[in-house]
C-alpha positions, -999 to 999 in steps of 0.1 A, spaced: 128 -478 -255 103 -472 -284 104 -494 -317 89 -485 -345 91 -501 -380 93 -482 -415 83 -492 -452 112 -486 -474 117 -486 -508 146 -496 -532 164 -522 -504 176 -553 -524 210 -563 -513 234 -562 -484 254 -526 -494 213 -513 -489 210 -529 -457 245 -517 -441 240 -482 -459 206 -478 -435 223 -493 -405 252 -471 -410 231 -438 -419 198 -443 -392 229 -461 -361 250 -430 -367 220 -412 -350 218 -402 -312 198 -423 -296 193 -451 -318 202 -481 -300 197 -507 -324 189 -507 -364 169 -541 -382 170 -544 -421 149 -571 -435 156 -567 -469 123 -593 -480 104 -576 -464 111 -541 -473 110 -531 -435 141 -512 -413 133 -513 -370 148 -494 -352 147 -491 -314 154 -462 -296 153 -435 -270 123 -411 -277 141 -384 -260 170 -375 -280 155 -393 -316 130 -389 -335 107 -404 -366 115 -376 -394 152 -377 -383 150 -417 -390 132 -403 -424 165 -381 -432 186 -410 -432 169 -432 -450 166 -408 -471 205 -392 -477 214 -428 -484 191 -430 -513 164 -449 -504 124 -437 -501 110 -442 -468 68 -453 -477 44 -441 -453 
């Protein structure tokens, strides 16, 4: 099990939190998604054999938010 923290711009409310959790959580291999609104981060626990960081970034972008490197 791997864990990554992504910095995400544009999240401000519980709707934003749900959108990101649902978007990333639907991906194969994702075990857990934690959104920290004040910290503007998303922590993802995943199986590296099934999921990629690029897929997380794409899912977050599709929900209308920006991943900051």
